[in-house]
C-alpha positions in Angstrom: -7.7 -18.5 18.8 -6.8 -14.9 17.8 -3.6 -15.1 19.9 -2.7 -18.3 18.0 -3.3 -16.5 14.7 -1.1 -13.6 15.8 1.7 -15.9 16.9 1.5 -17.8 13.6 1.6 -14.5 11.6 4.7 -13.4 13.6 6.5 -16.7 12.8 5.6 -16.4 9.1 6.5 -12.7 8.9 2.9 -11.7 7.9 1.2 -8.5 8.9 -2.1 -8.1 10.6 -5.2 -7.7 8.4 -5.8 -4.0 7.7 -2.3 -2.9 8.7 -0.9 -0.2 6.5 2.4 -1.3 5.0 3.0 1.6 2.7 1.6 5.1 2.2 2.9 7.9 0.0 1.4 10.7 -2.1 1.1 9.6 -5.8 3.2 12.6 -6.8 4.4 15.9 -5.2 1.2 17.9 -5.9 -1.2 15.0 -6.1 -4.4 14.8 -4.1 -4.1 11.0 -4.3 -2.2 8.7 -2.0 -0.9 5.2 -2.8 -1.6 2.8 0.1 -0.7 -0.9 0.6 -2.9 -2.6 3.2 -2.2 -6.2 4.5 -4.8 -8.8 4.1 -3.6 -10.9 7.2 -2.8 -13.9 5.0 0.4 -12.8 3.5 -1.1 -10.8 0.6 -1.9 -7.2 0.3 -4.0 -4.7 -1.5 -2.5 -1.7 -3.3 -5.0 1.2 -3.5 -4.9 4.7 -5.0 -7.1 6.8 -2.7 -8.3 10.4 -2.4 -9.1 11.9 1.0 -8.0 11.4 4.5 -6.8 7.8 4.6 -7.7 5.8 6.7 -10.5 7.8 8.2 -12.4 9.3 5.3 -11.4 8.4 1.7 -12.5 7.2 -1.7 -10.7 4.4 -3.5 -9.9 5.3 -7.1 -8.3 2.0 -8.0 -7.4 -1.2 -6.3 -5.2 -4.2 -7.1 -4.6 -7.3 -5.0 -1.3 -9.1 -4.6 -0.5 -12.5 -3.1 2.6 -11.1 -1.4 3.0 -8.1 0.8 6.5 -7.4 -0.6 5.3 -7.5 -4.2 2.5 -5.1 -3.4 4.9 -2.7 -1.7 7.3 -2.9 -4.7 4.5 -2.2 -7.1 3.4 0.8 -4.9 7.0 2.2 -5.0 7.2 1.7 -8.7 3.8 3.5 -9.2 5.0 6.5 -7.1 8.3 6.6 -8.9 6.5 6.6 -12.3 4.5 9.6 -11.3 7.3 11.6 -9.7 9.9 11.5 -12.5 11.2 14.8 -13.5 10.8 15.4 -17.3 13.9 15.7 -19.4 15.2 19.3 -19.6 13.6 20.3 -16.3 16.1 21.3 -13.6 
């Protein structure tokens, strides 16, 4: 049955449950990472974590999305928001 599920996921373009789709530091000097993890059904969870993801970490915040792509877009936007250079800084 697992093989059938995997074949179905491949046909639909859906990642395996627990697969990391996106990972980036929240900002240049941040101790937090932004991580998007697939749910295996086409959706994903965006998490802000502290620690050594995926081995030893604490989740600071979490948001679920119905689409992997939307979750990754939200993660990129979150990182971009925290990495903007303030005006007047060169």
